[in-house]
C-alpha positions in Angstrom: 352.1 47.5 -167.6 349.7 48.6 -164.7 347.8 45.3 -165.3 351.1 43.3 -165.1 351.9 45.1 -161.7 348.3 44.4 -160.3 348.6 40.8 -161.3 352.1 40.4 -159.6 350.7 42.0 -156.4 347.6 39.7 -156.4 349.9 36.8 -156.8 352.1 37.9 -153.9 349.1 38.4 -151.5 347.8 35.0 -152.5 351.0 33.4 -151.7 351.3 35.3 -148.2 347.7 33.9 -147.3 348.7 30.3 -148.1 351.8 30.6 -145.8 349.6 32.0 -142.8 348.2 28.6 -141.7 351.7 27.3 -141.6 352.7 30.2 -139.3 349.7 29.5 -137.0 350.6 25.9 -136.8 354.2 26.8 -136.0 352.9 29.0 -133.1 350.6 26.3 -131.8 353.5 23.8 -131.8 355.8 26.2 -130.0 353.1 27.0 -127.4 352.5 23.2 -126.9 356.4 22.6 -126.6 356.6 25.4 -124.0 353.8 23.9 -121.9 355.4 20.5 -122.0 358.7 22.0 -120.9 357.0 23.9 -118.0 355.3 20.7 -116.8 358.6 18.8 -117.0 360.1 21.6 -114.8 357.4 21.3 -112.1 358.7 19.7 -108.9 356.9 18.4 -105.8 356.8 21.4 -103.5 355.1 19.2 -100.6 357.1 20.0 -97.4 358.9 17.0 -96.0 358.9 17.0 -92.2 361.2 15.4 -89.8 360.5 11.9 -88.5 357.8 11.6 -85.8 360.1 9.4 -83.9 362.9 11.9 -83.8 364.4 12.5 -80.3 364.7 16.2 -81.2 361.0 16.4 -82.2 360.1 14.6 -78.9 362.2 17.1 -76.8 360.5 20.0 -78.6 357.1 18.7 -77.6 358.3 18.2 -74.1 359.7 21.7 -73.8 356.5 23.3 -75.3 354.3 21.4 -72.8 356.4 22.4 -69.9 356.3 26.1 -71.0 352.5 26.0 -71.5 351.9 24.5 -68.1 354.3 26.8 -66.2 353.9 30.1 -68.1 351.1 29.8 -70.6 351.0 30.6 -74.2 351.7 34.3 -73.9 355.2 33.6 -72.8 356.1 31.4 -75.8 357.9 32.4 -78.9 359.7 30.3 -81.5 363.1 31.5 -80.2 362.3 30.7 -76.6 361.2 27.2 -77.6 364.2 26.6 -79.7 366.5 27.8 -77.0 364.9 25.5 -74.3 365.2 22.6 -76.8 368.7 23.4 -77.7 368.0 23.8 -81.4 368.0 26.5 -84.0 364.6 28.2 -84.5 364.5 27.0 -88.1 364.3 23.4 -87.0 360.9 24.0 -85.5 359.6 24.2 -89.0 361.5 21.2 -90.0 359.5 19.0 -87.6 356.1 21.0 -87.8 354.6 23.0 -90.6 353.6 25.7 -88.0 353.8 26.4 -84.3 350.2 25.8 -84.3 350.8 22.3 -85.4 353.2 21.8 -82.6 350.6 23.0 -80.1 348.1 20.4 -81.5 350.7 17.7 -80.9 351.3 18.8 -77.4 347.5 18.9 -76.6 347.0 15.5 -78.2 349.6 13.9 -76.1 348.3 15.5 -73.0 344.7 14.5 -73.9 345.7 10.9 -74.5 347.4 10.6 -71.1 344.4 12.1 -69.3 342.0 9.7 -71.1 344.3 6.7 -70.0 344.0 7.8 -66.4 340.3 8.1 -66.7 339.9 4.7 -68.3 341.8 3.4 -65.4 339.2 4.8 -63.0 336.8 2.3 -64.4 338.6 -0.4 -62.5 339.0 1.7 -59.2 337.5 0.6 -56.0 335.6 4.0 -55.9 335.3 5.0 -59.6 333.1 8.0 -58.9 335.7 9.5 -56.4 338.6 8.7 -58.8 336.6 10.5 -61.6 335.9 13.5 -59.3 339.6 13.7 -58.3 340.7 13.8 -62.0 338.1 16.5 -62.8 339.4 18.5 -59.8 343.0 18.4 -60.8 344.1 22.1 -61.1 347.0 21.3 -63.4 344.8 19.5 -65.9 342.2 22.3 -65.7 344.8 25.0 -66.4 346.3 22.9 -69.3 342.9 22.7 -71.0 342.1 26.3 -70.3 345.3 27.5 -72.0 344.4 25.5 -75.2 340.8 26.9 -75.1 342.3 30.4 -75.4 344.2 29.5 -78.6 341.1 27.5 -79.9 339.4 30.8 -80.3 341.3 31.6 -83.3 342.5 28.1 -84.5 340.2 25.7 -86.1 342.5 22.7 -85.9 343.1 23.2 -82.1 339.4 23.7 -81.6 338.5 20.4 -83.4 341.1 18.6 -81.4 339.6 19.9 -78.0 336.2 18.9 -79.1 337.2 15.4 -80.0 339.0 15.0 -76.6 336.2 16.5 -74.7 333.5 14.2 -76.1 335.6 11.1 -75.8 336.3 12.0 -72.2 332.6 12.5 -71.5 331.7 9.1 -73.0 334.3 7.5 -70.7 332.9 9.4 -67.7 329.3 8.2 -68.4 330.7 4.6 -68.7 332.2 5.0 -65.2 328.8 5.9 -63.8 326.9 3.3 -65.8 329.2 0.6 -64.6 328.8 1.7 -61.0 325.1 1.5 -61.2 325.2 -1.8 -63.1 327.3 -3.4 -60.3 324.6 -2.5 -57.8 321.8 -3.6 -60.0 320.3 -0.1 -60.0 318.2 1.3 -62.8 319.1 5.0 -62.8 316.6 7.7 -62.4 319.1 10.2 -63.7 320.9 9.3 -66.9 324.6 8.5 -66.4 325.4 11.2 -69.0 323.7 13.9 -66.9 325.6 12.9 -63.8 328.9 12.8 -65.7 328.4 16.3 -67.1 327.3 17.7 -63.7 330.3 16.3 -61.8 332.7 17.4 -64.4 331.5 21.0 -64.6 331.1 21.5 -60.9 334.5 20.2 -60.2 336.3 22.3 -62.9 334.2 25.4 -62.0 335.5 25.2 -58.5 339.1 24.8 -59.7 338.8 27.8 -62.1 337.4 30.0 -59.2 340.1 28.9 -56.9 342.7 30.0 -59.5 341.2 33.5 -59.1 341.3 33.4 -55.4 337.5 33.0 -55.3 336.4 30.7 -52.5 333.0 31.9 -51.2 330.6 29.0 -51.1 333.2 26.4 -51.9 333.3 24.8 -48.4 329.4 24.5 -48.4 329.5 23.0 -52.0 332.2 20.5 -51.2 330.6 19.3 -47.9 327.4 18.9 -49.7 329.0 16.8 -52.5 331.0 14.8 -50.1 327.7 13.5 -48.5 326.1 13.0 -51.9 329.1 11.0 -53.3 329.1 8.8 -50.1 325.4 8.0 -50.3 325.5 7.5 -54.1 328.4 5.0 -53.7 326.4 3.1 -51.2 322.9 3.1 -52.8 323.5 3.9 -56.6 320.6 6.2 -56.5 321.7 9.8 -57.3 318.3 11.3 -56.5 318.0 9.6 -53.1 321.6 10.7 -52.4 320.8 14.4 -53.1 317.5 14.2 -51.2 319.3 12.8 -48.2 321.7 15.7 -48.2 318.9 18.2 -48.5 316.8 16.6 -45.7 316.9 18.7 -42.4 319.4 17.5 -39.9 318.8 17.7 -36.1 321.1 19.9 -34.2 322.2 22.0 -37.1 325.4 21.2 -39.1 326.6 17.8 -38.1 329.8 17.8 -40.2 333.0 19.0 -38.7 335.7 21.2 -40.3 337.6 18.0 -40.8 335.0 16.9 -43.4 335.9 20.1 -45.4 339.4 18.9 -45.6 338.3 15.5 -46.6 336.0 16.8 -49.3 337.0 15.3 -52.7 339.8 17.2 -54.5 340.0 20.1 -52.0 343.5 19.5 -50.8 344.8 19.1 -54.3 343.3 22.3 -55.4 344.8 24.3 -52.6 348.2 22.9 -53.4 347.7 23.5 -57.1 
């Protein structure tokens, strides 16, 4: 009888082993089915933004630019922007993924307008003075300075500023190159060097003026007035600088009126 019981147990275990593969196959089929269902349930989570041509979006960009120019980034919040634009705060994120993306759009629009003005300077009667005037604009300088602050912690804004600055510099060098070519002058100082010097001196004076620093400004502007005048006449930057550095008989020959005529000075005082 014991032998009979052992045989029955052995037969049952054998049958159980034969069913195991079927169970495994069933588990695999169930897992595959679950994966397929999960894949079918997946939806496109890409955020759909409002139309770029929307009047509301444009108004939001306008309001943001005005606040940045008048009060700076420190005074801006989503609620303030929404209130000024006459919309609910949630709608900001309907048109932009983030407030930083809104800032990029504001900067891009301002940069494009500035580049258009600079390009127009190429056709001006006095292109160098036109370029100097643009670089000395306190409002434009303040606008860029505000964005440089946010660029310290925002890669997207930083990349946009870099693109704009380098494009602007190329146009400035072109202004100088055309000025020299029109006079048949082979430059002794590369046009790019002249462009960089003019830009940074002009903006440096503007930034100092914003902090009520004026010591030395009159002397610099009188000096540059003479350099610009001679450079426009001769096309030789080195000769223009040397002429200004040459001793003048009778001491200073330029009057106080010349200070007021110095490029960009009146605009900076008003700014």
